[in-house]
KOLDOMAR-160503 format. One record per residue (C-alpha): z, y, x. Coordinates in steps of 0.2 Angstrom, whole numbers, plus 5000, padded with zeros to 4 digits. Layout:
% residues N
REC    pz    py    px
REC     Z     Y     X
...
% end
This chain:
% residues 231
REC    pz    py    px
REC  4999  5002  4999
REC  4996  5017  5006
REC  5006  5034  5005
REC  4994  5043  4989
REC  5007  5035  4978
REC  5023  5041  4970
REC  5036  5031  4961
REC  5045  5039  4946
REC  5060  5034  4941
REC  5069  5043  4927
REC  5090  5037  4930
REC  5103  5041  4918
REC  5121  5034  4923
REC  5111  5021  4936
REC  5127  5022  4950
REC  5128  5005  4948
REC  5110  4998  4947
REC  5099  5012  4956
REC  5104  5010  4975
REC  5101  4991  4974
REC  5083  4996  4966
REC  5080  5008  4981
REC  5085  4997  4992
REC  5071  4983  4984
REC  5056  4996  4983
REC  5059  5004  5001
REC  5049  4990  5008
REC  5033  4996  5001
REC  5023  5011  5008
REC  5026  5023  4996
REC  5035  5040  4991
REC  5050  5039  4977
REC  5057  5052  4966
REC  5070  5051  4955
REC  5072  5060  4941
REC  5089  5065  4932
REC  5101  5077  4924
REC  5108  5091  4938
REC  5125  5085  4928
REC  5121  5066  4931
REC  5134  5065  4947
REC  5138  5049  4947
REC  5120  5043  4951
REC  5117  5058  4960
REC  5134  5053  4973
REC  5126  5035  4973
REC  5108  5039  4980
REC  5115  5055  4992
REC  5113  5046  5007
REC  5099  5037  5007
REC  5085  5047  5017
REC  5065  5048  5011
REC  5069  5050  4993
REC  5068  5065  4983
REC  5078  5070  4969
REC  5070  5079  4953
REC  5082  5089  4941
REC  5073  5089  4923
REC  5077  5104  4914
REC  5076  5096  4897
REC  5083  5082  4890
REC  5077  5066  4885
REC  5067  5051  4892
REC  5048  5059  4888
REC  5055  5076  4897
REC  5064  5068  4913
REC  5045  5057  4917
REC  5032  5073  4910
REC  5039  5085  4923
REC  5043  5074  4936
REC  5024  5066  4934
REC  5018  5084  4932
REC  5024  5089  4951
REC  5020  5075  4960
REC  5008  5081  4973
REC  4999  5061  4977
REC  4986  5053  4971
REC  4993  5041  4960
REC  5011  5038  4952
REC  5021  5023  4943
REC  5036  5022  4931
REC  5049  5011  4938
REC  5065  5011  4928
REC  5080  5012  4935
REC  5088  4996  4930
REC  5083  4984  4943
REC  5073  4975  4927
REC  5052  4979  4934
REC  5049  4968  4946
REC  5040  4976  4964
REC  5029  4962  4966
REC  5019  4969  4954
REC  5017  4986  4962
REC  5004  4980  4973
REC  4994  4970  4960
REC  4993  4986  4949
REC  4987  4997  4964
REC  4974  4985  4970
REC  4967  4990  4952
REC  4970  5009  4949
REC  4957  5015  4962
REC  4944  5011  4946
REC  4955  5015  4934
REC  4964  5029  4925
REC  4980  5018  4921
REC  4985  5002  4923
REC  4998  4994  4911
REC  5007  4978  4911
REC  5013  4966  4898
REC  5026  4954  4895
REC  5018  4948  4881
REC  5005  4939  4890
REC  5005  4923  4901
REC  5011  4922  4914
REC  5024  4938  4909
REC  5041  4936  4899
REC  5058  4944  4898
REC  5073  4941  4900
REC  5079  4958  4894
REC  5071  4961  4878
REC  5079  4957  4863
REC  5074  4949  4847
REC  5075  4969  4840
REC  5065  4974  4852
REC  5051  4963  4851
REC  5047  4964  4832
REC  5047  4983  4835
REC  5038  4982  4852
REC  5025  4968  4843
REC  5022  4981  4827
REC  5020  4996  4837
REC  5007  4988  4847
REC  4997  4980  4834
REC  4997  4998  4824
REC  4990  5006  4840
REC  4976  4991  4840
REC  4974  4996  4822
REC  4975  5015  4823
REC  4966  5019  4839
REC  4957  5002  4845
REC  4969  5001  4861
REC  4970  4983  4867
REC  4988  4985  4874
REC  5002  4971  4867
REC  5017  4979  4875
REC  5013  5000  4869
REC  5031  5002  4872
REC  5034  4995  4890
REC  5034  5009  4903
REC  5030  5000  4918
REC  5012  5008  4923
REC  5005  5015  4936
REC  4992  5031  4933
REC  4980  5043  4942
REC  4991  5060  4941
REC  4976  5068  4936
REC  4969  5059  4922
REC  4990  5061  4915
REC  4989  5078  4918
REC  4975  5083  4908
REC  4983  5072  4894
REC  4996  5083  4889
REC  5009  5072  4884
REC  5024  5083  4877
REC  5035  5073  4868
REC  5052  5073  4877
REC  5061  5056  4870
REC  5054  5038  4869
REC  5038  5044  4859
REC  5032  5047  4877
REC  5029  5028  4876
REC  5016  5030  4864
REC  5011  5047  4864
REC  5003  5042  4884
REC  4992  5029  4878
REC  4989  5034  4862
REC  4981  5049  4870
REC  4972  5040  4884
REC  4962  5030  4870
REC  4957  5047  4861
REC  4951  5054  4877
REC  4942  5037  4882
REC  4951  5035  4901
REC  4948  5018  4909
REC  4962  5005  4909
REC  4968  4987  4911
REC  4984  4977  4908
REC  4992  4964  4916
REC  5006  4954  4914
REC  5022  4955  4921
REC  5039  4948  4920
REC  5056  4960  4916
REC  5071  4956  4925
REC  5089  4956  4917
REC  5095  4975  4919
REC  5106  4975  4936
REC  5121  4986  4923
REC  5120  4997  4908
REC  5114  4994  4891
REC  5096  4999  4884
REC  5095  5017  4882
REC  5086  5017  4866
REC  5088  5016  4849
REC  5080  5003  4841
REC  5078  5008  4822
REC  5081  5029  4826
REC  5067  5029  4839
REC  5060  5015  4830
REC  5058  5029  4817
REC  5052  5043  4828
REC  5040  5032  4839
REC  5031  5027  4821
REC  5028  5048  4813
REC  5022  5049  4832
REC  5008  5037  4828
REC  5002  5042  4813
REC  5005  5062  4819
REC  4991  5057  4831
REC  4983  5046  4820
REC  4977  5061  4809
REC  4976  5070  4821
REC  4961  5056  4828
REC  4954  5056  4813
REC  4950  5075  4811
REC  4945  5079  4828
REC  4934  5062  4826
REC  4929  5071  4810
REC  4925  5087  4818
REC  4914  5080  4832
REC  4903  5069  4818
REC  4901  5086  4810
% end
């Protein structure tokens, strides 16, 4: 791997897992940016003595805000979202990097053989299946794990999408806007490991409802946009 890639790690209360995660991925030749709130002192203190990483302080709140601000400030040609909880397999970085040159984005999926998950729950599995099928139905997306944000992208391609969601709606806004913009992408299998520590930050029902509303909003915009082009 080369130094034209930055791993963007959104973190919130990850003092137990983040140092372990960084230690595992430092063997690869890339830049590392940890994006978090300035008042998350325990997480910051857990990594303050680790060299060659950048700490980015988000100005807003939420998972999507942390990613949006950090990716938009990224200086390398490519970026990859890498969670701080230890559930992502670092070996998939090489697989994605080998494919990203001819694509705008490379997504991973737990629901394509030999992928799988030790951390998915019944509720999150059902929700993901529903939203992935809606993405296919509404936007002809070929993504079977739409809420799984282990993905690599071309930084300039991301910036063109103008992703605005500050919360977990980010997960669907990115691929949907990518599809509307007719960008190139692939989806490869990945195995999600049991998180090292901490709990899921997503509220399955509250965030699920917001995600559904976001998909409907983007579908309405998509239909109006297509109608305007045709007319």
